[in-house]
Structures are given as C-alpha cells and as structure tokens.
C-alpha positions, 0 to 999 in steps of 0.5 A, a space after each residue: 500500500 502506498 503512503 497516500 492510501 495508507 494515510 487516507 485509511 488512517 484518517 478515515 479510521 480516526 474520524 470514524 471513531 469519533 461517533 463511537 466515542 460520542 456514544 460511549 460518553 453518552 452511556 457514561 453520562 447516563 450512568 452518572 445520572 443514575 447514581 445521582 449527579 445533576 444533569 447540568 454537571 453531567 452535561 458540562 462533563 460530556 461537552 468537555 470530554 467530547 470537545 477534547 476528543 474532537 479537537 485532539 483528532 482534528 489537530 492530528 489531521 490535514 484535509 477537511 478535518 482540519 479545515 472544519 476545526 479551523 472554522 469551529 475554532 473561531 467560535 470557541 468564545 460562545 462556549 461556557 468558560 468551564 468547557 472552553 478553558 481546558 482545550 482553548 490551547 488545542 483550538 489555537 494550535 489548530 489555527 497554525 499547525 498540522 503534521 508536515 509533508 515529507 521533504 521528498 514529497 515537497 521536492 517532488 511537487 516543486 520539481 513537477 511544477 517549477 521544473 527539475 532545476 527548481 532550486 535555481 529559482 531560489 537563492 535559499 529554500 528552507 525544507 522545514 515548513 514555516 506553517 502548515 494548514 488544511 490543503 498545503 504548507 508554507 516554506 520560507 525561501 529567498 527568490 532569485 531576485 533577493 526577495 524573501 518569499 513564502 512558498 505554498 505547496 499543495 498536498 498531493 491528493 488534497 482535494 480528495 482528502 478534503 471531500 472525504 473528510 467533510 463527507 464523513 464529518 457531515 454524517 455525524 454533524 448533529 452530534 456536534 451541535 452541543 459544542 457550538 450553541 446557536 450554530 448549525 454545523 451541517 450547513 457549515 460543512 456543506 459550504 466548506 464542501 462547495 468551496 473545495 474546488 475554488 480553494 484548490 485553485 491557486 490561480 484564483 487565489 493569486 488573482 484575489 491576492 493580487 487585487 488586494 495587494 494592489 488596492 492596499 499597497 499604500 494603505 497605512 494600516 493593512 499589509 497584503 503580500 504581493 504574488 511573486 509566482 503561481 502555478 498548479 499546486 505552488 503559490 509564491 508570495 512575498 514574505 511578511 513577518 509579524 505576530 500571529 493574532 493567535 499569539 495576541 489572543 493568548 499573550 498580547 497587551 490590551 493596546 495590541 488587542 484593541 488595535 488588532 480588533 480595530 484593524 480586523 473590523 476595518 479590513 472586513 468592511 473596507 475590503 469588499 468596498 475597495 476590491 469587490 472581494 470578501 476575504 472569507 477565512 478569518 481565523 487568527 492564523 491568517 492575520 499578523 500584527 506588524 510594527 510601523 503603523 501610521 503613528 510610527 514604529 510603536 504603532 501596528 498594522 495588520 498583515 493579511 494572508 491566505 486568499 484561497 476562499 473569497 466571496 465575489 461582491 462586485 458592488 461591495 457588501 449588499 446595501 440591504 445589510 446596511 439599510 436593515 442595520 440602520 433601520 433596526 437601530 432606529 427601531 423601524 420594526 415594520 420597515 426591517 421586517 419588509 426588507 427581510 421578507 424582500 431579501 428572503 430571510 423570511 419565507 413567503 409561507 411564514 408570518 412573523 411579528 415585526 416587533 418580535 423580529 426587532 427584539 430578536 435582532 437588537 441584542 445581536 447588533 448592539 456593537 453597532 449602536 455604541 461609539 466603541 464596543 468591548 467584545 468579550 467572551 461573556 457577551 458572545 456566550 450570552 448571545 449564543 445561549 439566548 439563541 440556543 435555549 429552546 425555552 427562549 423566544 429568540 430560539 423559536 423565532 430563529 428557527 423560522 428565519 431563513 438564510 438565503 444562499 447569497 448571504 451564507 458566506 457573508 453571514 459566516 465571515 461576519 460571525 467568525 470575525 466577531 468570534 475573533 474580536 471576542 477572543 481578543 477582548 478588543 474595544 472597537 469603534 465598529 460604528 465608524 467602520 460601518 458608516 464609512 464602508 457599509 452602503 446604506 448604514 450611514 444616516 442620510 444627510 438632511 438637505 437643509 443642513 447641507 444647504 446651510 453648510 456653505 453659509 457657515 463657512 463664510 
C-alpha cells in the first residue's frame, strides 16, 4: 500500500471513531445520572470530554478535518468558560499547525511544477515548513531576485482528502451541535464542501491576492503580500513577518488587542468596498500584527494572508445589510421586517411579528449602536445561549428565519470575525467602520443642513 492510501485509511479510521466515542460518553453520562449527579454537571462533563476528543483528532489531521476545526475554532468564545478553558490551547494550535509533508514529497511537487532545476529559482529554500494548514504548507525561501518569499505547496491528493473528510464529518454533524450553541454545523460543512474546488485553485487565489495587494499597497494600516509566482499546486508570495493574532489572543497587551480588533473590523468592511472581494477565512492564523503603523514604529498594522476562499461582491457588501442595520437601530420594526421578507430571510409561507423580529435582532447588533464596543467572551456566550435555549423566544423565532444562499458566506465571515474580536477582548469603534464602508448604514444627510453648510463657512 502506498503512503497516500495508507494515510487516507488512517484518517478515515480516526474520524470514524469519533461517533463511537460520542456514544460511549453518552452511556457514561447516563450512568452518572443514575447514581445521582445533576444533569447540568453531567452535561458540562460530556461537552468537555467530547470537545477534547474532537479537537485532539482534528489537530492530528490535514484535509477537511482540519479545515472544519479551523472554522469551529473561531467560535470557541460562545462556549461556557468551564468547557472552553481546558482545550482553548488545542483550538489555537489548530489555527497554525498540522503534521508536515515529507521533504521528498515537497521536492517532488516543486520539481513537477517549477521544473527539475527548481532550486535555481531560489537563492535559499528552507525544507522545514514555516506553517502548515488544511490543503498545503508554507516554506520560507529567498527568490532569485533577493526577495524573501513564502512558498505554498499543495498536498498531493488534497482535494480528495478534503471531500472525504467533510463527507464523513457531515454524517455525524448533529452530534456536534452541543459544542457550538446557536450554530448549525451541517450547513457549515456543506459550504466548506462547495468551496473545495475554488480553494484548490491557486490561480484564483493569486488573482484575489493580487487585487488586494494592489488596492492596499499604500494603505497605512493593512499589509497584503504581493504574488511573486503561481502555478498548479505552488503559490509564491512575498514574505511578511509579524505576530500571529493567535499569539495576541493568548499573550498580547490590551493596546495590541484593541488595535488588532480595530484593524480586523476595518479590513472586513473596507475590503469588499475597495476590491469587490470578501476575504472569507478569518481565523487568527491568517492575520499578523506588524510594527510601523501610521503613528510610527510603536504603532501596528495588520498583515493579511491566505486568499484561497473569497466571496465575489462586485458592488461591495449588499446595501440591504446596511439599510436593515440602520433601520433596526432606529427601531423601524415594520420597515426591517419588509426588507427581510424582500431579501428572503423570511419565507413567503411564514408570518412573523415585526416587533418580535426587532427584539430578536437588537441584542445581536448592539456593537453597532455604541461609539466603541468591548467584545468579550461573556457577551458572545450570552448571545449564543439566548439563541440556543429552546425555552427562549429568540430560539423559536430563529428557527423560522431563513438564510438565503447569497448571504451564507457573508453571514459566516461576519460571525467568525466577531468570534475573533471576542477572543481578543478588543474595544472597537465598529460604528465608524460601518458608516464609512457599509452602503446604506450611514444616516442620510438632511438637505437643509447641507444647504446651510456653505453659509457657515463664510
């Protein structure tokens, strides 16, 4: 049996063992209940044990399993602290680590894609990977013109592994529900499967990265490394140093956390408006905090990596998002409800109370109301609990809302970014970003005020 099939069998066996482990823990929990322990304590213990096994397995794998783990990792803020605490370190590790590809395999791919004399293209090439992710790993090198570069090499058979893992994960998605309160895991896995072909296409990734690099070339706050060379299975970009956001989350100062959070929000909302593309993989491993911001070396900029998954939004984020947000903040229940119906968030067969819909939405968009909002794990947990509790009116209403396909990726990226902001514990002037970049959000100017303005300047 060759190396790749053997690894595929091992990966499948590990994934297949997960449902059995869940079932075993359920039996253990029932036993604890019989001997008198409270349902709440047993539930927490079950959740913790399940999470520990899940992330241990995902952390040992590449392919779809790791991609799924990365997508889940940004939502750990929603978990109860007694559950999230013990395995937070394992989640962070998922964001930046995976078993490396053998050196001989790396050299084989480079030889096939760059030519047998591929070493002549580099002044230096480090065989030890600097980072590894779900479909490829990155090597640090020096290009023949002296530039430091990141060489991303795709794992052979990455596409098959991605689909195989995600298909297997989808079979027991229901069992993962308790790990992520308020989140439906199955649509997440479906979306990851739908985007496999796009993520494997390094030509598309290079195109998206070039667009961002060009647009943000002179930006004092955002750094996007330019593309140096790309071909099938190999993508070479400029190298950037910096502190990964995962390290800022664990060890950063409050000043760094706040700055990282503000820059992340700025990039999320300005990117689509400026490039027509939404960076759709906002886990902390894809961002770096670099010195040398607008205020000098003591200030910070945000470095952005990995453009393998993007949403193409030629007009920027859809105007109904900004308009609905503004109307919700203004308490216009009927207008908000009409807009949600028009966009497909409420199906024609469903009739809801507009005031109840407004009451459901207002706590979620609280960060857009304040001049500055402090994102915390406690706030995220409160929102998740409100929506996940079957006894809550919010839960009953959420079950009747619909998420149109065109909004699916935007919704996930926004939730993921909020998850990272909560992990950072950052205080962010979110409303400033919304007013500048989100069409339809800024209050319309009063024509009378506009007419009076020139007279005031005289």
